[in-house]
C-alpha positions in Angstrom: 8.1 -38.4 12.6 11.5 -37.0 11.9 12.8 -33.6 11.5 15.6 -32.0 9.1 17.7 -28.7 9.0 16.0 -26.3 6.2 18.0 -23.4 5.0 16.8 -20.4 2.9 19.0 -18.0 1.5 17.2 -14.7 0.1 18.5 -12.7 -2.7 17.0 -9.7 -4.6 17.5 -9.4 -8.4 21.2 -9.5 -9.5 22.3 -11.7 -6.7 22.6 -9.4 -3.9 21.8 -11.4 -0.2 19.6 -10.0 2.2 19.6 -9.2 5.8 16.7 -8.7 7.9 14.2 -10.4 5.5 11.4 -12.1 7.8 10.4 -15.7 6.7 7.2 -17.6 7.9 6.9 -21.3 7.2 3.6 -22.9 7.4 3.3 -26.9 7.8 0.0 -27.8 5.7 0.4 -31.3 7.2 0.9 -30.2 10.8 -1.4 -31.8 13.6 -1.2 -29.4 16.3 -1.5 -25.6 16.0 1.8 -25.6 18.2 3.5 -27.2 15.3 2.2 -25.4 12.1 4.0 -22.1 11.9 7.9 -21.3 12.1 9.2 -18.0 12.0 12.7 -16.5 11.0 15.0 -13.3 9.9 17.9 -14.1 7.8 21.4 -12.8 8.9 24.0 -12.7 6.2 21.5 -13.5 3.7 20.0 -16.8 5.0 18.2 -18.4 7.7 17.9 -22.4 8.7 15.8 -24.1 11.0 17.8 -27.1 12.3 14.8 -28.8 13.3 11.9 -28.6 11.2 9.0 -31.2 11.1 9.2 -33.9 8.0 6.3 -36.1 9.6 6.1 -39.8 8.0 6.7 -39.3 4.6 7.5 -35.5 4.3 5.5 -32.4 5.1 4.5 -29.6 2.8 5.3 -26.4 4.1 4.2 -22.8 2.5 6.7 -20.1 2.8 6.5 -16.3 2.8 9.0 -13.7 2.5 8.8 -10.2 3.4 11.5 -7.6 3.0 11.6 -3.7 3.2 14.8 -2.1 1.7 16.5 1.1 3.2 14.5 2.9 0.4 11.2 1.7 1.6 10.6 -0.4 -1.1 8.9 -3.6 0.0 10.0 -7.1 -1.4 7.8 -10.3 -1.4 8.3 -13.9 -2.0 6.4 -17.0 -1.8 7.3 -20.9 -2.7 6.2 -24.3 -1.3 8.1 -27.4 -0.6 7.9 -30.7 0.9 10.5 -31.5 3.2 12.3 -35.0 3.5 15.6 -34.4 4.4 18.4 -31.8 5.3 18.0 -29.5 2.4 18.8 -25.8 1.4 16.7 -23.5 -1.1 17.8 -20.1 -2.7 14.8 -17.9 -3.3 14.7 -14.3 -5.5 12.7 -11.7 -4.4 10.4 -9.6 -6.5 9.0 -6.2 -5.8 5.6 -6.3 -3.8 2.5 -5.8 -6.6 0.8 -2.4 -6.5 -2.9 -3.8 -5.6 -1.0 -6.4 -3.1 -2.1 -5.7 0.5 -4.1 -3.3 -0.2 -7.4 -2.9 -2.0 -8.8 0.8 -2.9 -12.1 1.6 -2.7 -14.1 4.7 -1.2 -17.6 4.0 0.8 -20.6 4.6 -0.8 -22.2 6.8 1.1 -18.9 9.1 0.4 -19.5 8.4 -2.9 -23.1 9.7 -3.4 -21.7 12.9 -1.2 -19.1 13.8 -4.1 -21.0 13.2 -6.8 -23.8 15.8 -5.8 -20.9 18.2 -5.3 -19.9 20.6 -8.5 -17.2 18.9 -10.3 -17.4 15.9 -8.4 -18.6 13.3 -11.3 -15.1 14.2 -12.5 -13.3 13.2 -9.2 -15.1 10.1 -9.0 -14.3 9.3 -12.7 -10.6 9.6 -11.8 -11.0 7.6 -8.9 -12.4 4.8 -10.9 -9.2 5.1 -13.1 -7.4 5.2 -9.8 -8.9 2.1 -9.3 -8.1 0.2 -12.5 -4.3 1.3 -12.6 -3.7 -0.1 -9.0 -5.3 -3.8 -10.1 -3.3 -3.4 -13.4 0.0 -2.1 -11.3 0.0 1.0 -13.4 2.3 2.4 -10.7 3.2 5.7 -12.8 -0.3 6.3 -13.8 -1.6 5.9 -10.2 1.0 8.1 -9.0 -0.2 10.9 -11.2 -3.8 10.3 -10.6 -3.9 10.5 -6.9 -2.5 14.2 -6.9 -5.2 15.0 -9.3 -7.8 13.1 -7.5 -6.4 15.2 -4.3 -6.6 18.3 -6.0 -10.3 18.0 -6.3 -11.2 16.7 -2.9 -8.8 19.8 -1.8 -11.4 22.1 -3.6 -14.3 20.3 -2.3 -13.4 20.5 1.5 -12.2 24.4 1.2 -15.3 25.2 -0.4 -17.3 23.3 2.2 -15.1 25.4 5.0 -16.0 28.6 2.8 -12.1 29.0 2.7 -12.1 28.3 -1.3 -10.7 31.4 -3.3 -11.1 31.6 -7.0 -7.1 32.5 -7.0 -6.3 28.9 -5.9 -7.9 27.7 -9.0 -4.6 27.6 -11.4 -2.4 26.4 -8.4 -0.7 22.6 -8.9 -1.4 19.9 -6.1 2.4 21.5 -4.5 0.7 25.3 -5.0 -2.2 24.4 -2.7 -0.1 22.5 -0.2 1.8 25.8 0.3 -1.4 28.0 1.2 -2.0 28.2 5.3 -5.9 28.2 4.5 -5.4 24.9 2.7 -2.9 23.4 5.2 -5.4 24.0 7.9 -7.6 21.7 6.6 -5.5 18.2 6.9 -5.8 16.3 9.8 -2.9 15.5 11.8 -0.3 13.6 10.2 -1.9 13.7 6.9 -0.4 17.2 5.6 3.3 15.5 6.2 2.2 12.4 3.8 0.3 14.6 1.4 4.1 16.5 1.1 5.9 13.7 0.8 3.7 12.5 -1.8 4.4 16.2 -3.6 8.1 15.1 -3.5 7.5 11.9 -5.0 5.2 12.9 -7.3 7.9 15.2 -9.5 9.8 12.3 -10.6 7.3 10.0 -11.1 5.2 12.1 -13.6 8.5 13.3 -15.2 10.9 11.5 -17.0 14.2 12.0 -15.2 15.6 8.2 -15.2 14.3 8.0 -11.7 11.7 5.1 -11.5 8.5 5.2 -9.8 8.1 2.5 -7.0 4.9 0.7 -6.2 5.5 2.3 -2.4 4.7 5.9 -3.5 2.1 5.0 -5.7 0.4 3.6 -2.6 0.9 6.7 -0.8 -1.3 8.7 -2.9 -4.3 6.1 -2.8 -4.0 5.6 1.0 -4.0 9.3 1.6 -6.8 9.8 -0.7 -9.1 6.8 1.3 -8.0 8.6 4.7 -8.9 12.3 3.6 -12.0 11.0 2.0 -13.2 9.2 5.3 -12.2 12.3 7.4 -13.0 15.3 5.5 -16.3 14.0 3.8 -17.9 11.8 6.7 -17.8 14.9 9.0 -19.4 16.6 6.6 -22.2 14.2 6.0 -22.5 14.0 9.6 -23.0 18.1 9.7 -25.5 17.8 7.1 -27.6 14.7 8.6 -27.7 15.5 12.6 -29.1 12.2 12.9 -26.0 10.3 12.2 -27.9 8.2 9.8 -26.2 7.6 6.7 -27.7 6.5 3.3 -25.7 3.7 1.9 -28.2 3.1 -1.5 
């Protein structure tokens, strides 16, 4: 049994070193859990373990790196190495994939409810298109679809609450968010997310030489799932006082 000094340099594309990247090393050959996981955070772009276990013939490690930059963009890296002796690696981060660490889905009972409402089938078709965009990493499409879907969800919720006005129908997503009757529909914290999404959507769906990030697209998808559960599951509860939900 031996140990080795193992250093990892973390860079963004272009060669800029990264401070504050979180690194996890998992020893696949460790005999005990206490020696299986190793953690570190880069300083000046580098982190070193001074005594990483090497076993008898070199231990295999799986590494994962996570980093969020000052703009809130998430970066990742995954790599493996078999460590025999002192060594050093340089790893270049990639931007997090759109479908990484999230799955866009709407519960069946809520889908069934939306499908029965006026305009509901159109909303569900857009949701399925959004799911496809996320799986294929199409962040611009996902960002545009998310506000389209949210406009429809706002209409359904406002009609359920008896506050929808036909004058609202020509308004954009941002215009709807300015209406007091609409703003009151949002649960705590969700309105702030919706307003942030609207600000991000403007450069995202119009060419202004500003790239739409994956994180921005995720805001919309997560907000749809959050509001779907809060708005329409509550409505299901009122329609069905027993609390039983059909999951056909």
